[in-house]
C-alpha positions as CSV (number, residue, x, y, z in Angstrom):
1,X,99.0,-75.7,-56.8
2,X,102.8,-76.1,-56.4
3,X,104.7,-72.8,-54.0
4,X,107.1,-71.2,-55.9
5,X,109.2,-69.2,-52.7
6,X,111.2,-71.9,-52.2
7,X,110.3,-73.1,-48.4
8,X,113.5,-71.6,-47.0
9,X,112.2,-67.8,-47.8
10,X,109.0,-68.6,-46.7
11,X,110.5,-69.3,-43.3
12,X,113.2,-66.3,-43.8
13,X,109.6,-63.9,-44.4
14,X,108.0,-65.9,-41.5
15,X,111.0,-65.2,-39.5
16,X,112.9,-62.2,-40.3
17,X,110.4,-59.2,-39.4
18,X,108.1,-56.7,-41.2
19,X,111.9,-54.6,-42.3
20,X,113.2,-58.0,-44.0
21,X,109.2,-58.1,-45.6
22,X,108.9,-55.2,-46.9
23,X,112.7,-54.7,-48.5
24,X,111.5,-58.0,-50.0
25,X,108.3,-57.0,-51.0
26,X,109.8,-53.6,-52.8
27,X,112.6,-55.2,-54.4
28,X,109.7,-58.1,-55.9
29,X,108.2,-55.1,-57.1
30,X,110.4,-53.3,-58.5
31,X,111.4,-55.5,-60.7
32,X,108.2,-56.2,-62.4
33,X,107.4,-52.0,-62.5
34,X,108.8,-52.6,-65.5
35,X,106.2,-54.7,-66.7
36,X,103.6,-52.5,-65.5
37,X,104.3,-48.5,-66.5
38,X,106.6,-49.9,-70.1
39,X,103.7,-51.9,-71.2
40,X,100.8,-49.4,-70.2
41,X,102.4,-46.3,-70.8
42,X,101.0,-43.6,-73.8
43,X,97.2,-46.4,-73.1
44,X,94.7,-43.0,-72.9
45,X,93.2,-42.3,-68.8
46,X,95.9,-44.1,-67.6
47,X,98.3,-41.0,-66.9
48,X,96.7,-41.4,-63.0
49,X,97.3,-45.2,-62.8
50,X,100.7,-45.1,-63.8
51,X,101.4,-42.4,-61.3
52,X,99.9,-44.2,-58.7
53,X,102.0,-47.2,-59.6
54,X,105.9,-46.0,-60.2
55,X,105.2,-43.5,-56.5
56,X,104.3,-46.4,-54.6
57,X,106.9,-48.3,-56.4
58,X,109.2,-45.5,-54.9
59,X,107.2,-45.7,-51.7
60,X,107.4,-49.1,-50.6
61,X,111.9,-49.2,-50.4
62,X,111.1,-47.0,-47.1
63,X,110.9,-50.0,-45.2
64,X,112.3,-48.9,-42.0
65,X,109.0,-48.8,-42.0
66,X,105.1,-49.5,-42.6
67,X,103.3,-47.7,-45.1
68,X,100.7,-45.3,-43.3
69,X,97.4,-45.5,-46.0
70,X,99.1,-48.9,-47.4
71,X,94.6,-50.0,-46.9
72,X,94.4,-47.2,-49.3
73,X,95.7,-48.0,-52.2
74,X,95.0,-51.3,-52.5
75,X,91.8,-50.1,-53.0
76,X,92.3,-47.8,-55.0
77,X,95.2,-50.7,-57.1
78,X,91.9,-52.8,-56.9
79,X,89.8,-50.7,-59.5
80,X,92.9,-51.1,-61.8
81,X,91.2,-52.7,-65.3
82,X,94.4,-55.2,-64.8
83,X,92.3,-56.6,-61.3
84,X,88.6,-56.4,-62.5
85,X,87.2,-59.9,-63.9
86,X,87.0,-60.5,-67.8
87,X,84.1,-62.9,-69.2
88,X,86.8,-63.4,-71.8
89,X,90.1,-63.8,-69.7
90,X,93.4,-62.9,-70.2
91,X,94.9,-63.5,-73.7
92,X,96.6,-60.5,-74.5
93,X,100.5,-60.4,-73.3
94,X,100.1,-56.8,-72.7
95,X,97.5,-57.5,-70.4
96,X,99.4,-60.4,-69.0
97,X,101.9,-59.6,-68.0
98,X,100.4,-55.8,-66.3
99,X,98.0,-58.2,-64.2
100,X,101.3,-59.4,-63.0
101,X,102.2,-56.9,-62.4
102,X,99.7,-55.1,-60.7
103,X,98.8,-58.5,-58.1
104,X,102.7,-58.3,-57.0
105,X,102.1,-54.6,-55.6
106,X,98.8,-55.8,-54.7
107,X,100.2,-58.0,-52.6
108,X,103.5,-56.1,-51.2
109,X,101.1,-52.9,-50.4
110,X,99.3,-55.2,-48.5
111,X,102.3,-57.0,-46.6
112,X,104.0,-53.5,-46.5
113,X,101.4,-52.3,-44.5
114,X,101.1,-55.0,-42.4
115,X,104.2,-57.1,-41.9
116,X,101.8,-60.0,-43.6
117,X,104.7,-62.8,-44.7
118,X,102.0,-64.5,-46.8
119,X,101.2,-61.4,-49.3
120,X,104.9,-61.2,-49.6
121,X,104.9,-64.9,-50.4
122,X,101.7,-64.4,-52.4
123,X,104.2,-61.3,-54.3
124,X,106.8,-63.3,-54.6
125,X,104.4,-66.4,-56.5
126,X,102.9,-63.5,-58.7
127,X,106.3,-62.3,-59.9
128,X,107.9,-65.6,-59.7
129,X,104.5,-66.8,-61.9
130,X,105.3,-64.0,-64.8
131,X,108.9,-65.4,-64.6
132,X,107.9,-69.0,-65.7
133,X,105.7,-68.1,-68.0
134,X,108.0,-65.9,-70.2
135,X,110.5,-68.0,-69.8
136,X,108.3,-70.8,-71.2
137,X,107.5,-67.6,-74.3
138,X,111.5,-66.5,-74.3
139,X,113.7,-68.9,-76.0
140,X,116.3,-70.2,-74.1
141,X,115.3,-67.3,-71.2
142,X,116.2,-67.7,-67.7
143,X,114.1,-64.5,-66.0
144,X,112.3,-67.8,-63.5
145,X,116.1,-68.1,-61.8
146,X,117.1,-65.0,-62.1
147,X,113.7,-63.8,-59.7
148,X,114.7,-66.7,-58.0
149,X,118.4,-65.8,-57.1
150,X,116.9,-62.0,-56.2
151,X,114.4,-63.3,-53.6
152,X,117.3,-65.4,-51.7
153,X,119.5,-62.0,-52.2
154,X,116.5,-59.6,-50.5
155,X,116.4,-61.5,-47.8
156,X,120.3,-63.0,-47.4
157,X,121.2,-59.6,-44.6
158,X,123.4,-58.2,-47.0
159,X,121.1,-56.5,-49.6
160,X,123.5,-53.8,-51.1
161,X,123.6,-53.7,-54.7
162,X,119.7,-54.6,-54.8
163,X,118.0,-51.9,-55.9
164,X,120.4,-51.9,-58.8
165,X,119.7,-55.7,-59.4
166,X,116.3,-55.3,-59.0
167,X,116.1,-52.0,-61.8
168,X,117.7,-54.3,-64.8
169,X,116.1,-57.3,-64.2
170,X,112.9,-55.1,-64.5
171,X,114.1,-53.6,-67.5
172,X,115.7,-57.4,-68.8
173,X,112.0,-58.2,-68.7
174,X,110.4,-55.7,-70.6
175,X,113.1,-55.3,-73.3
176,X,111.8,-59.5,-74.2
177,X,108.7,-59.2,-73.2
178,X,108.5,-55.7,-75.8
179,X,110.4,-58.2,-78.4
180,X,107.0,-60.3,-78.1
181,X,104.8,-57.9,-78.7
182,X,106.7,-57.0,-81.6
183,X,106.7,-61.0,-83.5
């Protein structure tokens, strides 16, 4: 299977150390967050999950230190319906992007807590896979290319504007997915 995270980024994650890994995964999850929070908002019984997701995104941006409770966060996240086995598979658009957003957060929490570059690569891979799917479903979209660009930016050494760019990209993704739900 082809790895979507570019080789140079994988190498930079492995060589960059904990803070570089933590910044990379925080930015990836920030871009995916609207797909989870926005698509799950208003679902009965999901308020605590939405709060947990939003709090986790906020906490991930503290890239100067690993999360002390990352393992507990992963355990909690793994109880989310999006990450539970399902015999029918995932066929609903909102469920598909909710799954990828939850998976991205799972790998981000793992790598943020441990500094494991492989988990960070998996986080980036989940985001890229979701954006590749979105490109195939939205005519003329370039979400995959933008995700590649932003992943590179997060490891460029000059991450100024990364949070703003990640928030803006997340909003665009949510608008595109929401638009496909109303068609």
